[in-house]
N, C-alpha and C positions, 0 to 999 in steps of 0.2 A: 359287554358288559359280562362283569363276574357275576354270582350267583347271589339270590337272598338268600340270608338264614331262614332256617325253615321255626324259628321258639327256639321253646326247653323241647332238649330229647326226650322221644317219652317212656314210660317205666319198661320192661322188662319183666320177662317169663320170672329170670331168675331175682328180680330188685323184687319181688311179691312172694317166693318160695325162699327167702333170707328172711323180707320180715313176718311171715309165717310162721316160721321158727323161731324167729325170737319174739312174738306172743306166745306161744305154748312153753316155752323156758321161761315168760314169764303169767303164766298159767291165765294168759287173758283170751277173752274167747276170739277166734278165727273169724273174720267178717270182713267187707269191703271197709267199714269205718274204722276198724280199727287197724288195718293194712294202713290206710290212707296217713292216718295217725304219726302210723311210724313209720313209713315213708318220707312224708311230709310235703305230697305231689301227685299227681296220677289222677284221673278219672273215674267217677265209679264207673264205667262203662266199662272201663280198660281192667280195672281191678277186677271187678266182678267176672270176666273173658278168659284171666290169667286162673282166678281163684275154678271155675268148673275146671278148664286143665289140669292144673296139680288137684281135682278131687272133691275140692271143699264143696259142698253143694250149697246152693244158697237160691231162698225163692222166691223169683220175681213177684217183682212187688205189684199187687193189686191194679188192675185200671180203674180212672173213674170214670162214670158214666156221664 
């Protein structure tokens, strides 16, 4: 039996780094929403994780009670 495909490949740290650089050049705010718009794909959790790794602080969303 062959291997099944896993769907789309995930975004990489380098993808997010390039998107951040492009946003900064455009004078736009670097954040999960704008990065996702720039990339056209990616989960917010993955994008936020990469932003933290790159040193862009993102505040966690307040949890509903």
